[in-house]
All heavy atoms as a GROMACS GRO file, in nm:
protein
  589
    1MET      N    1   3.964  -8.486  18.789
    1MET     CA    2   3.828  -8.538  18.783
    1MET      C    3   3.830  -8.684  18.824
    1MET      O    4   3.911  -8.763  18.778
    1MET     CB    5   3.772  -8.522  18.641
    1MET     CG    6   3.634  -8.578  18.626
    1MET     SD    7   3.545  -8.523  18.480
    1MET     CE    8   3.613  -8.627  18.354
    2ASP      N    9   3.739  -8.720  18.911
    2ASP     CA   10   3.727  -8.859  18.955
    2ASP      C   11   3.648  -8.936  18.849
    2ASP      O   12   3.529  -8.915  18.831
    2ASP     CB   13   3.656  -8.864  19.090
    2ASP     CG   14   3.651  -9.005  19.146
    2ASP    OD1   15   3.692  -9.099  19.075
    2ASP    OD2   16   3.607  -9.020  19.260
    3HIS      N   17   3.715  -9.023  18.776
    3HIS     CA   18   3.652  -9.097  18.667
    3HIS      C   19   3.542  -9.192  18.715
    3HIS      O   20   3.459  -9.234  18.637
    3HIS     CB   21   3.756  -9.171  18.584
    3HIS     CG   22   3.845  -9.079  18.510
    3HIS    ND1   23   3.804  -9.009  18.399
    3HIS    CD2   24   3.973  -9.040  18.532
    3HIS    CE1   25   3.901  -8.933  18.356
    3HIS    NE2   26   4.005  -8.950  18.435
    4LYS      N   27   3.540  -9.225  18.843
    4LYS     CA   28   3.435  -9.312  18.895
    4LYS      C   29   3.301  -9.238  18.899
    4LYS      O   30   3.197  -9.299  18.892
    4LYS     CB   31   3.471  -9.362  19.034
    4LYS     CG   32   3.590  -9.454  19.036
    4LYS     CD   33   3.624  -9.496  19.175
    4LYS     CE   34   3.750  -9.580  19.175
    4LYS     NZ   35   3.795  -9.611  19.310
    5LEU      N   36   3.306  -9.105  18.911
    5LEU     CA   37   3.183  -9.027  18.919
    5LEU      C   38   3.131  -8.987  18.782
    5LEU      O   39   3.014  -8.960  18.766
    5LEU     CB   40   3.205  -8.901  19.004
    5LEU     CG   41   3.241  -8.925  19.150
    5LEU    CD1   42   3.268  -8.793  19.219
    5LEU    CD2   43   3.130  -9.000  19.220
    6TYR      N   44   3.219  -8.979  18.684
    6TYR     CA   45   3.179  -8.937  18.550
    6TYR      C   46   3.119  -9.054  18.474
    6TYR      O   47   3.178  -9.161  18.468
    6TYR     CB   48   3.298  -8.882  18.473
    6TYR     CG   49   3.262  -8.841  18.333
    6TYR    CD1   50   3.189  -8.726  18.310
    6TYR    CD2   51   3.296  -8.920  18.224
    6TYR    CE1   52   3.153  -8.688  18.183
    6TYR    CE2   53   3.260  -8.884  18.096
    6TYR     CZ   54   3.189  -8.767  18.076
    6TYR     OH   55   3.152  -8.731  17.949
    7ARG      N   56   3.000  -9.033  18.420
    7ARG     CA   57   2.934  -9.139  18.344
    7ARG      C   58   2.899  -9.084  18.206
    7ARG      O   59   2.836  -8.980  18.195
    7ARG     CB   60   2.810  -9.188  18.416
    7ARG     CG   61   2.848  -9.252  18.551
    7ARG     CD   62   2.730  -9.297  18.627
    7ARG     NE   63   2.666  -9.406  18.555
    7ARG     CZ   64   2.557  -9.466  18.598
    7ARG    NH1   65   2.502  -9.430  18.710
    7ARG    NH2   66   2.501  -9.562  18.527
    8THR      N   67   2.939  -9.155  18.105
    8THR     CA   68   2.908  -9.114  17.968
    8THR      C   69   2.760  -9.135  17.941
    8THR      O   70   2.694  -9.213  18.010
    8THR     CB   71   2.990  -9.197  17.867
    8THR    OG1   72   2.950  -9.332  17.878
    8THR    CG2   73   3.139  -9.181  17.889
    9PRO      N   74   2.705  -9.068  17.839
    9PRO     CA   75   2.564  -9.091  17.804
    9PRO      C   76   2.535  -9.239  17.777
    9PRO      O   77   2.429  -9.289  17.812
    9PRO     CB   78   2.545  -9.008  17.678
    9PRO     CG   79   2.649  -8.901  17.687
    9PRO     CD   80   2.766  -8.965  17.756
   10GLU      N   81   2.630  -9.309  17.716
   10GLU     CA   82   2.609  -9.450  17.687
   10GLU      C   83   2.598  -9.532  17.815
   10GLU      O   84   2.521  -9.626  17.824
   10GLU     CB   85   2.724  -9.506  17.601
   10GLU     CG   86   2.736  -9.443  17.465
   10GLU     CD   87   2.814  -9.313  17.465
   10GLU    OE1   88   2.867  -9.272  17.570
   10GLU    OE2   89   2.822  -9.250  17.359
   11ALA      N   90   2.672  -9.492  17.919
   11ALA     CA   91   2.672  -9.565  18.045
   11ALA      C   92   2.540  -9.552  18.120
   11ALA      O   93   2.504  -9.639  18.197
   11ALA     CB   94   2.787  -9.516  18.134
   12VAL      N   95   2.468  -9.445  18.096
   12VAL     CA   96   2.340  -9.426  18.165
   12VAL      C   97   2.222  -9.458  18.075
   12VAL      O   98   2.109  -9.421  18.102
   12VAL     CB   99   2.327  -9.283  18.223
   12VAL    CG1  100   2.425  -9.262  18.335
   12VAL    CG2  101   2.341  -9.178  18.116
   13GLY      N  102   2.248  -9.527  17.965
   13GLY     CA  103   2.141  -9.574  17.879
   13GLY      C  104   2.104  -9.479  17.767
   13GLY      O  105   2.014  -9.507  17.689
   14GLY      N  106   2.170  -9.367  17.756
   14GLY     CA  107   2.141  -9.272  17.650
   14GLY      C  108   2.232  -9.293  17.531
   14GLY      O  109   2.306  -9.390  17.524
   15THR      N  110   2.224  -9.201  17.437
   15THR     CA  111   2.313  -9.207  17.323
   15THR      C  112   2.390  -9.077  17.316
   15THR      O  113   2.342  -8.973  17.361
   15THR     CB  114   2.235  -9.228  17.192
   15THR    OG1  115   2.141  -9.122  17.177
   15THR    CG2  116   2.164  -9.362  17.190
   16LYS      N  117   2.506  -9.084  17.261
   16LYS     CA  118   2.592  -8.967  17.248
   16LYS      C  119   2.531  -8.871  17.146
   16LYS      O  120   2.490  -8.913  17.038
   16LYS     CB  121   2.730  -9.014  17.203
   16LYS     CG  122   2.833  -8.908  17.196
   16LYS     CD  123   2.966  -8.969  17.158
   16LYS     CE  124   3.066  -8.862  17.129
   16LYS     NZ  125   3.191  -8.919  17.078
   17PRO      N  126   2.524  -8.741  17.180
   17PRO     CA  127   2.470  -8.645  17.082
   17PRO      C  128   2.555  -8.640  16.955
   17PRO      O  129   2.676  -8.667  16.958
   17PRO     CB  130   2.477  -8.511  17.156
   17PRO     CG  131   2.488  -8.546  17.300
   17PRO     CD  132   2.559  -8.678  17.306
   18LEU      N  133   2.490  -8.607  16.845
   18LEU     CA  134   2.558  -8.597  16.717
   18LEU      C  135   2.635  -8.466  16.707
   18LEU      O  136   2.587  -8.362  16.752
   18LEU     CB  137   2.457  -8.599  16.602
   18LEU     CG  138   2.375  -8.725  16.584
   18LEU    CD1  139   2.261  -8.698  16.486
   18LEU    CD2  140   2.462  -8.838  16.534
   19THR      N  141   2.750  -8.470  16.644
   19THR     CA  142   2.820  -8.347  16.608
   19THR      C  143   2.756  -8.294  16.480
   19THR      O  144   2.681  -8.366  16.412
   19THR     CB  145   2.969  -8.371  16.583
   19THR    OG1  146   2.982  -8.457  16.469
   19THR    CG2  147   3.038  -8.433  16.704
   20VAL      N  148   2.788  -8.170  16.445
   20VAL     CA  149   2.736  -8.114  16.320
   20VAL      C  150   2.788  -8.198  16.203
   20VAL      O  151   2.713  -8.229  16.110
   20VAL     CB  152   2.776  -7.966  16.306
   20VAL    CG1  153   2.741  -7.913  16.167
   20VAL    CG2  154   2.707  -7.882  16.413
   21ALA      N  155   2.913  -8.239  16.208
   21ALA     CA  156   2.971  -8.320  16.100
   21ALA      C  157   2.896  -8.453  16.086
   21ALA      O  158   2.869  -8.498  15.974
   21ALA     CB  159   3.119  -8.344  16.125
   22GLU      N  160   2.864  -8.518  16.198
   22GLU     CA  161   2.792  -8.645  16.194
   22GLU      C  162   2.650  -8.625  16.139
   22GLU      O  163   2.602  -8.706  16.059
   22GLU     CB  164   2.786  -8.707  16.333
   22GLU     CG  165   2.921  -8.755  16.383
   22GLU     CD  166   2.923  -8.788  16.530
   22GLU    OE1  167   2.837  -8.739  16.606
   22GLU    OE2  168   3.014  -8.863  16.571
   23PHE      N  169   2.584  -8.520  16.183
   23PHE     CA  170   2.450  -8.487  16.134
   23PHE      C  171   2.453  -8.468  15.982
   23PHE      O  172   2.373  -8.525  15.909
   23PHE     CB  173   2.399  -8.361  16.204
   23PHE     CG  174   2.267  -8.311  16.153
   23PHE    CD1  175   2.148  -8.365  16.200
   23PHE    CD2  176   2.260  -8.210  16.059
   23PHE    CE1  177   2.025  -8.319  16.154
   23PHE    CE2  178   2.139  -8.163  16.013
   23PHE     CZ  179   2.021  -8.218  16.060
   24CYS      N  180   2.548  -8.387  15.936
   24CYS     CA  181   2.560  -8.359  15.792
   24CYS      C  182   2.593  -8.486  15.713
   24CYS      O  183   2.538  -8.506  15.605
   24CYS     CB  184   2.666  -8.253  15.768
   24CYS     SG  185   2.620  -8.090  15.831
   25ALA      N  186   2.677  -8.570  15.768
   25ALA     CA  187   2.713  -8.695  15.699
   25ALA      C  188   2.591  -8.786  15.686
   25ALA      O  189   2.570  -8.847  15.581
   25ALA     CB  190   2.825  -8.766  15.774
   26GLU      N  191   2.511  -8.796  15.792
   26GLU     CA  192   2.392  -8.882  15.787
   26GLU      C  193   2.293  -8.836  15.681
   26GLU      O  194   2.228  -8.917  15.616
   26GLU     CB  195   2.324  -8.888  15.924
   26GLU     CG  196   2.400  -8.975  16.021
   26GLU     CD  197   2.312  -9.028  16.133
   26GLU    OE1  198   2.190  -9.042  16.115
   26GLU    OE2  199   2.369  -9.056  16.240
   27LEU      N  200   2.280  -8.705  15.664
   27LEU     CA  201   2.184  -8.651  15.568
   27LEU      C  202   2.246  -8.620  15.432
   27LEU      O  203   2.176  -8.578  15.340
   27LEU     CB  204   2.119  -8.523  15.624
   27LEU     CG  205   2.029  -8.544  15.744
   27LEU    CD1  206   1.976  -8.411  15.793
   27LEU    CD2  207   1.914  -8.637  15.711
   28GLU      N  208   2.378  -8.640  15.423
   28GLU     CA  209   2.452  -8.610  15.299
   28GLU      C  210   2.429  -8.466  15.255
   28GLU      O  211   2.395  -8.439  15.139
   28GLU     CB  212   2.416  -8.710  15.190
   28GLU     CG  213   2.451  -8.853  15.228
   28GLU     CD  214   2.416  -8.954  15.120
   28GLU    OE1  215   2.359  -8.917  15.016
   28GLU    OE2  216   2.445  -9.073  15.142
   29ILE      N  217   2.448  -8.374  15.351
   29ILE     CA  218   2.437  -8.231  15.322
   29ILE      C  219   2.568  -8.163  15.362
   29ILE      O  220   2.647  -8.220  15.438
   29ILE     CB  221   2.320  -8.164  15.398
   29ILE    CG1  222   2.340  -8.175  15.550
   29ILE    CG2  223   2.187  -8.223  15.356
   29ILE    CD1  224   2.245  -8.089  15.633
   30SER      N  225   2.589  -8.043  15.313
   30SER     CA  226   2.709  -7.969  15.350
   30SER      C  227   2.687  -7.897  15.483
   30SER      O  228   2.574  -7.875  15.526
   30SER     CB  229   2.743  -7.866  15.242
   30SER     OG  230   2.643  -7.766  15.238
   31ARG      N  231   2.798  -7.860  15.546
   31ARG     CA  232   2.789  -7.783  15.670
   31ARG      C  233   2.719  -7.650  15.645
   31ARG      O  234   2.642  -7.603  15.728
   31ARG     CB  235   2.928  -7.760  15.729
   31ARG     CG  236   2.989  -7.886  15.787
   31ARG     CD  237   3.130  -7.860  15.839
   31ARG     NE  238   3.130  -7.784  15.961
   31ARG     CZ  239   3.133  -7.838  16.083
   31ARG    NH1  240   3.134  -7.969  16.096
   31ARG    NH2  241   3.135  -7.762  16.189
   32SER      N  242   2.746  -7.591  15.528
   32SER     CA  243   2.683  -7.462  15.498
   32SER      C  244   2.531  -7.476  15.488
   32SER      O  245   2.458  -7.386  15.530
   32SER     CB  246   2.741  -7.400  15.371
   32SER     OG  247   2.715  -7.481  15.259
   33THR      N  248   2.483  -7.590  15.437
   33THR     CA  249   2.339  -7.614  15.432
   33THR      C  250   2.284  -7.624  15.574
   33THR      O  251   2.179  -7.565  15.605
   33THR     CB  252   2.307  -7.742  15.353
   33THR    OG1  253   2.349  -7.723  15.219
   33THR    CG2  254   2.159  -7.775  15.357
   34PHE      N  255   2.355  -7.695  15.662
   34PHE     CA  256   2.311  -7.706  15.800
   34PHE      C  257   2.298  -7.567  15.863
   34PHE      O  258   2.196  -7.534  15.925
   34PHE     CB  259   2.407  -7.791  15.883
   34PHE     CG  260   2.379  -7.783  16.031
   34PHE    CD1  261   2.276  -7.856  16.088
   34PHE    CD2  262   2.455  -7.699  16.112
   34PHE    CE1  263   2.248  -7.847  16.223
   34PHE    CE2  264   2.428  -7.690  16.248
   34PHE     CZ  265   2.325  -7.764  16.303
   35TYR      N  266   2.402  -7.483  15.848
   35TYR     CA  267   2.398  -7.351  15.910
   35TYR      C  268   2.294  -7.261  15.845
   35TYR      O  269   2.236  -7.175  15.912
   35TYR     CB  270   2.538  -7.289  15.910
   35TYR     CG  271   2.628  -7.354  16.012
   35TYR    CD1  272   2.733  -7.437  15.973
   35TYR    CD2  273   2.603  -7.338  16.148
   35TYR    CE1  274   2.813  -7.498  16.068
   35TYR    CE2  275   2.684  -7.400  16.243
   35TYR     CZ  276   2.788  -7.479  16.202
   35TYR     OH  277   2.866  -7.541  16.297
   36ASP      N  278   2.267  -7.281  15.716
   36ASP     CA  279   2.159  -7.208  15.650
   36ASP      C  280   2.024  -7.248  15.711
   36ASP      O  281   1.942  -7.161  15.744
   36ASP     CB  282   2.162  -7.236  15.499
   36ASP     CG  283   2.055  -7.159  15.424
   36ASP    OD1  284   2.045  -7.036  15.442
   36ASP    OD2  285   1.981  -7.223  15.346
   37TRP      N  286   2.001  -7.379  15.726
   37TRP     CA  287   1.878  -7.427  15.788
   37TRP      C  288   1.866  -7.374  15.930
   37TRP      O  289   1.758  -7.335  15.974
   37TRP     CB  290   1.875  -7.580  15.793
   37TRP     CG  291   1.857  -7.648  15.662
   37TRP    CD1  292   1.831  -7.591  15.540
   37TRP    CD2  293   1.863  -7.789  15.638
   37TRP    NE1  294   1.822  -7.688  15.444
   37TRP    CE2  295   1.840  -7.810  15.501
   37TRP    CE3  296   1.886  -7.898  15.721
   37TRP    CZ2  297   1.839  -7.937  15.444
   37TRP    CZ3  298   1.886  -8.024  15.664
   37TRP    CH2  299   1.861  -8.043  15.528
   38ARG      N  300   1.977  -7.373  16.003
   38ARG     CA  301   1.975  -7.325  16.142
   38ARG      C  302   1.938  -7.177  16.147
   38ARG      O  303   1.856  -7.137  16.230
   38ARG     CB  304   2.112  -7.349  16.205
   38ARG     CG  305   2.117  -7.316  16.352
   38ARG     CD  306   2.239  -7.382  16.415
   38ARG     NE  307   2.280  -7.317  16.536
   38ARG     CZ  308   2.220  -7.332  16.654
   38ARG    NH1  309   2.115  -7.411  16.663
   38ARG    NH2  310   2.265  -7.269  16.760
   39ALA      N  311   1.993  -7.098  16.057
   39ALA     CA  312   1.961  -6.955  16.052
   39ALA      C  313   1.813  -6.933  16.021
   39ALA      O  314   1.752  -6.837  16.070
   39ALA     CB  315   2.049  -6.886  15.948
   40LYS      N  316   1.756  -7.021  15.940
   40LYS     CA  317   1.614  -7.011  15.903
   40LYS      C  318   1.523  -7.086  16.000
   40LYS      O  319   1.403  -7.098  15.976
   40LYS     CB  320   1.593  -7.067  15.762
   40LYS     CG  321   1.662  -6.985  15.655
   40LYS     CD  322   1.650  -7.050  15.519
   40LYS     CE  323   1.719  -6.969  15.413
   40LYS     NZ  324   1.722  -7.037  15.284
   41ARG      N  325   1.582  -7.139  16.109
   41ARG     CA  326   1.509  -7.217  16.211
   41ARG      C  327   1.443  -7.341  16.152
   41ARG      O  328   1.333  -7.380  16.191
   41ARG     CB  329   1.409  -7.130  16.285
   41ARG     CG  330   1.473  -7.016  16.358
   41ARG     CD  331   1.374  -6.947  16.448
   41ARG     NE  332   1.438  -6.842  16.526
   41ARG     CZ  333   1.494  -6.860  16.646
   41ARG    NH1  334   1.497  -6.980  16.699
   41ARG    NH2  335   1.547  -6.759  16.711
   42ARG      N  336   1.510  -7.405  16.058
   42ARG     CA  337   1.460  -7.528  15.997
   42ARG      C  338   1.541  -7.650  16.040
   42ARG      O  339   1.506  -7.763  16.006
   42ARG     CB  340   1.464  -7.517  15.844
   42ARG     CG  341   1.368  -7.415  15.792
   42ARG     CD  342   1.368  -7.411  15.643
   42ARG     NE  343   1.273  -7.311  15.595
   42ARG     CZ  344   1.273  -7.262  15.474
   42ARG    NH1  345   1.363  -7.304  15.386
   42ARG    NH2  346   1.185  -7.172  15.439
   43ALA      N  347   1.647  -7.628  16.113
   43ALA     CA  348   1.732  -7.737  16.161
   43ALA      C  349   1.679  -7.786  16.297
   43ALA      O  350   1.601  -7.716  16.362
   43ALA     CB  351   1.875  -7.688  16.177
   44PRO      N  352   1.720  -7.905  16.339
   44PRO     CA  353   1.678  -7.951  16.472
   44PRO      C  354   1.740  -7.864  16.581
   44PRO      O  355   1.842  -7.797  16.558
   44PRO     CB  356   1.732  -8.094  16.479
   44PRO     CG  357   1.839  -8.102  16.378
   44PRO     CD  358   1.804  -8.003  16.272
   45ARG      N  359   1.678  -7.865  16.699
   45ARG     CA  360   1.732  -7.790  16.811
   45ARG      C  361   1.868  -7.845  16.847
   45ARG      O  362   1.892  -7.966  16.840
   45ARG     CB  363   1.639  -7.800  16.932
   45ARG     CG  364   1.509  -7.730  16.911
   45ARG     CD  365   1.416  -7.737  17.028
   45ARG     NE  366   1.466  -7.815  17.141
   45ARG     CZ  367   1.394  -7.861  17.238
   45ARG    NH1  368   1.265  -7.841  17.240
   45ARG    NH2  369   1.447  -7.930  17.337
   46CYS      N  370   1.957  -7.754  16.886
   46CYS     CA  371   2.095  -7.792  16.918
   46CYS      C  372   2.130  -7.756  17.061
   46CYS      O  373   2.070  -7.669  17.123
   46CYS     CB  374   2.191  -7.718  16.825
   46CYS     SG  375   2.171  -7.757  16.652
   47ILE      N  376   2.232  -7.824  17.110
   47ILE     CA  377   2.294  -7.793  17.239
   47ILE      C  378   2.422  -7.717  17.206
   47ILE      O  379   2.501  -7.762  17.123
   47ILE     CB  380   2.332  -7.922  17.314
   47ILE    CG1  381   2.210  -8.011  17.333
   47ILE    CG2  382   2.401  -7.890  17.445
   47ILE    CD1  383   2.247  -8.153  17.371
   48THR      N  384   2.442  -7.603  17.269
   48THR     CA  385   2.567  -7.528  17.252
   48THR      C  386   2.657  -7.558  17.370
   48THR      O  387   2.620  -7.533  17.486
   48THR     CB  388   2.541  -7.377  17.243
   48THR    OG1  389   2.450  -7.352  17.136
   48THR    CG2  390   2.670  -7.301  17.217
   49LEU      N  391   2.773  -7.614  17.344
   49LEU     CA  392   2.869  -7.646  17.448
   49LEU      C  393   2.943  -7.520  17.491
   49LEU      O  394   2.943  -7.420  17.418
   49LEU     CB  395   2.968  -7.751  17.397
   49LEU     CG  396   2.907  -7.884  17.352
   49LEU    CD1  397   3.016  -7.978  17.304
   49LEU    CD2  398   2.826  -7.948  17.463
   50PRO      N  399   3.008  -7.521  17.606
   50PRO     CA  400   3.082  -7.403  17.653
   50PRO      C  401   3.186  -7.351  17.554
   50PRO      O  402   3.213  -7.231  17.550
   50PRO     CB  403   3.149  -7.450  17.783
   50PRO     CG  404   3.059  -7.558  17.832
   50PRO     CD  405   3.008  -7.627  17.707
   51ASN      N  406   3.241  -7.439  17.472
   51ASN     CA  407   3.340  -7.396  17.373
   51ASN      C  408   3.277  -7.347  17.243
   51ASN      O  409   3.347  -7.314  17.148
   51ASN     CB  410   3.440  -7.508  17.343
   51ASN     CG  411   3.377  -7.626  17.272
   51ASN    OD1  412   3.258  -7.627  17.242
   51ASN    ND2  413   3.458  -7.727  17.243
   52GLY      N  414   3.144  -7.343  17.237
   52GLY     CA  415   3.074  -7.295  17.119
   52GLY      C  416   3.034  -7.403  17.020
   52GLY      O  417   2.958  -7.377  16.928
   53SER      N  418   3.085  -7.524  17.039
   53SER     CA  419   3.049  -7.634  16.950
   53SER      C  420   2.903  -7.670  16.968
   53SER      O  421   2.847  -7.654  17.076
   53SER     CB  422   3.134  -7.758  16.981
   53SER     OG  423   3.269  -7.733  16.955
   54LEU      N  424   2.843  -7.721  16.862
   54LEU     CA  425   2.703  -7.762  16.866
   54LEU      C  426   2.691  -7.913  16.869
   54LEU      O  427   2.772  -7.984  16.809
   54LEU     CB  428   2.629  -7.709  16.742
   54LEU     CG  429   2.622  -7.559  16.726
   54LEU    CD1  430   2.557  -7.524  16.593
   54LEU    CD2  431   2.546  -7.495  16.841
   55ARG      N  432   2.587  -7.961  16.934
   55ARG     CA  433   2.553  -8.103  16.935
   55ARG      C  434   2.402  -8.114  16.915
   55ARG      O  435   2.326  -8.028  16.956
   55ARG     CB  436   2.590  -8.170  17.067
   55ARG     CG  437   2.739  -8.172  17.098
   55ARG     CD  438   2.816  -8.261  17.002
   55ARG     NE  439   2.955  -8.272  17.038
   55ARG     CZ  440   3.050  -8.189  16.999
   55ARG    NH1  441   3.019  -8.085  16.923
   55ARG    NH2  442   3.175  -8.207  17.034
   56ILE      N  443   2.360  -8.225  16.854
   56ILE     CA  444   2.218  -8.253  16.832
   56ILE      C  445   2.187  -8.384  16.903
   56ILE      O  446   2.250  -8.487  16.874
   56ILE     CB  447   2.184  -8.263  16.682
   56ILE    CG1  448   2.218  -8.134  16.610
   56ILE    CG2  449   2.037  -8.295  16.662
   56ILE    CD1  450   2.338  -8.142  16.522
   57ARG      N  451   2.093  -8.379  16.996
   57ARG     CA  452   2.052  -8.504  17.063
   57ARG      C  453   1.991  -8.598  16.960
   57ARG      O  454   1.916  -8.556  16.873
   57ARG     CB  455   1.949  -8.474  17.172
   57ARG     CG  456   2.006  -8.410  17.294
   57ARG     CD  457   1.901  -8.399  17.403
   57ARG     NE  458   1.959  -8.343  17.523
   57ARG     CZ  459   1.948  -8.214  17.557
   57ARG    NH1  460   1.882  -8.130  17.482
   57ARG    NH2  461   2.005  -8.171  17.668
   58ARG      N  462   2.021  -8.726  16.972
   58ARG     CA  463   1.969  -8.826  16.878
   58ARG      C  464   1.816  -8.824  16.878
   58ARG      O  465   1.755  -8.829  16.771
   58ARG     CB  466   2.023  -8.965  16.916
   58ARG     CG  467   1.968  -9.079  16.835
   58ARG     CD  468   2.002  -9.074  16.690
   58ARG     NE  469   2.142  -9.091  16.663
   58ARG     CZ  470   2.191  -9.102  16.540
   58ARG    NH1  471   2.110  -9.102  16.435
   58ARG    NH2  472   2.318  -9.114  16.519
   59ALA      N  473   1.755  -8.813  16.995
   59ALA     CA  474   1.608  -8.810  17.002
   59ALA      C  475   1.552  -8.687  16.930
   59ALA      O  476   1.449  -8.696  16.862
   59ALA     CB  477   1.562  -8.810  17.147
   60GLU      N  478   1.620  -8.573  16.943
   60GLU     CA  479   1.576  -8.452  16.874
   60GLU      C  480   1.593  -8.469  16.723
   60GLU      O  481   1.508  -8.428  16.644
   60GLU     CB  482   1.656  -8.330  16.923
   60GLU     CG  483   1.633  -8.203  16.845
   60GLU     CD  484   1.488  -8.153  16.845
   60GLU    OE1  485   1.407  -8.198  16.927
   60GLU    OE2  486   1.456  -8.068  16.758
   61TYR      N  487   1.702  -8.532  16.681
   61TYR     CA  488   1.724  -8.559  16.538
   61TYR      C  489   1.612  -8.647  16.483
   61TYR      O  490   1.555  -8.618  16.378
   61TYR     CB  491   1.861  -8.625  16.521
   61TYR     CG  492   1.883  -8.685  16.383
   61TYR    CD1  493   1.896  -8.604  16.272
   61TYR    CD2  494   1.891  -8.823  16.366
   61TYR    CE1  495   1.917  -8.659  16.146
   61TYR    CE2  496   1.912  -8.878  16.241
   61TYR     CZ  497   1.924  -8.796  16.132
   61TYR     OH  498   1.944  -8.850  16.007
   62GLU      N  499   1.578  -8.754  16.556
   62GLU     CA  500   1.473  -8.846  16.510
   62GLU      C  501   1.337  -8.776  16.505
   62GLU      O  502   1.260  -8.795  16.412
   62GLU     CB  503   1.466  -8.968  16.602
   62GLU     CG  504   1.592  -9.054  16.603
   62GLU     CD  505   1.620  -9.125  16.472
   62GLU    OE1  506   1.527  -9.142  16.391
   62GLU    OE2  507   1.736  -9.164  16.450
   63ARG      N  508   1.306  -8.693  16.608
   63ARG     CA  509   1.181  -8.618  16.611
   63ARG      C  510   1.175  -8.521  16.493
   63ARG      O  511   1.076  -8.514  16.422
   63ARG     CB  512   1.169  -8.539  16.742
   63ARG     CG  513   1.038  -8.462  16.757
   63ARG     CD  514   1.051  -8.337  16.840
   63ARG     NE  515   1.146  -8.241  16.792
   63ARG     CZ  516   1.125  -8.156  16.691
   63ARG    NH1  517   1.012  -8.157  16.626
   63ARG    NH2  518   1.219  -8.071  16.654
   64TRP      N  519   1.284  -8.450  16.471
   64TRP     CA  520   1.292  -8.353  16.361
   64TRP      C  521   1.276  -8.423  16.226
   64TRP      O  522   1.200  -8.377  16.141
   64TRP     CB  523   1.427  -8.279  16.369
   64TRP     CG  524   1.453  -8.188  16.256
   64TRP    CD1  525   1.410  -8.058  16.242
   64TRP    CD2  526   1.529  -8.216  16.139
   64TRP    NE1  527   1.455  -8.006  16.124
   64TRP    CE2  528   1.528  -8.101  16.057
   64TRP    CE3  529   1.598  -8.329  16.094
   64TRP    CZ2  530   1.594  -8.095  15.936
   64TRP    CZ3  531   1.663  -8.322  15.972
   64TRP    CH2  532   1.660  -8.206  15.895
   65LEU      N  533   1.342  -8.536  16.210
   65LEU     CA  534   1.334  -8.610  16.084
   65LEU      C  535   1.192  -8.658  16.059
   65LEU      O  536   1.141  -8.646  15.948
   65LEU     CB  537   1.432  -8.728  16.089
   65LEU     CG  538   1.478  -8.788  15.958
   65LEU    CD1  539   1.543  -8.683  15.868
   65LEU    CD2  540   1.575  -8.902  15.984
   66ALA      N  541   1.127  -8.710  16.162
   66ALA     CA  542   0.988  -8.758  16.148
   66ALA      C  543   0.895  -8.644  16.111
   66ALA      O  544   0.801  -8.663  16.035
   66ALA     CB  545   0.943  -8.824  16.277
   67SER      N  546   0.922  -8.525  16.163
   67SER     CA  547   0.835  -8.409  16.134
   67SER      C  548   0.852  -8.363  15.989
   67SER      O  549   0.769  -8.288  15.938
   67SER     CB  550   0.866  -8.293  16.229
   67SER     OG  551   0.988  -8.230  16.195
   68ARG      N  552   0.956  -8.409  15.921
   68ARG     CA  553   0.981  -8.370  15.782
   68ARG      C  554   0.924  -8.470  15.682
   68ARG      O  555   0.932  -8.450  15.562
   68ARG     CB  556   1.132  -8.358  15.757
   68ARG     CG  557   1.201  -8.252  15.838
   68ARG     CD  558   1.155  -8.115  15.793
   68ARG     NE  559   1.212  -8.007  15.870
   68ARG     CZ  560   1.154  -7.949  15.975
   68ARG    NH1  561   1.039  -7.996  16.021
   68ARG    NH2  562   1.210  -7.850  16.037
   69GLU      N  563   0.864  -8.578  15.732
   69GLU     CA  564   0.809  -8.680  15.641
   69GLU      C  565   0.695  -8.621  15.559
   69GLU      O  566   0.612  -8.548  15.609
   69GLU     CB  567   0.759  -8.801  15.720
   69GLU     CG  568   0.869  -8.886  15.774
   69GLU     CD  569   0.818  -9.010  15.844
   69GLU    OE1  570   0.696  -9.036  15.841
   69GLU    OE2  571   0.900  -9.081  15.901
   70ASP      N  572   0.694  -8.658  15.433
   70ASP     CA  573   0.591  -8.614  15.342
   70ASP      C  574   0.474  -8.712  15.349
   70ASP      O  575   0.494  -8.832  15.342
   70ASP     CB  576   0.647  -8.608  15.200
   70ASP     CG  577   0.556  -8.537  15.103
   70ASP    OD1  578   0.453  -8.481  15.146
   70ASP    OD2  579   0.588  -8.540  14.982
   71ALA      N  580   0.356  -8.660  15.360
   71ALA     CA  581   0.237  -8.747  15.371
   71ALA      C  582   0.182  -8.787  15.234
   71ALA      O  583   0.065  -8.818  15.221
   71ALA     CB  584   0.129  -8.675  15.452
   72ALA      N  585   0.265  -8.791  15.133
   72ALA     CA  586   0.221  -8.820  14.997
   72ALA      C  587   0.164  -8.955  14.983
   72ALA      O  588   0.177  -9.056  15.000
   72ALA     CB  589   0.336  -8.802  14.898
   0.00000   0.00000   0.00000
């Protein structure tokens, strides 16, 4: 791979997507809770990588978090 052609998300002004572990750490939840939410379609949308790993775009995480705010 020609490293001159490869640009990381940070290099093009974006942010690196979150791993499931990073997502869970930020919310202080277990991985099993994340997968439970995902099964119930309550988790943010994810990107599935070719190896089966999941990633959550930071913008999707922020959108999802904002949609969970309580209007109390």
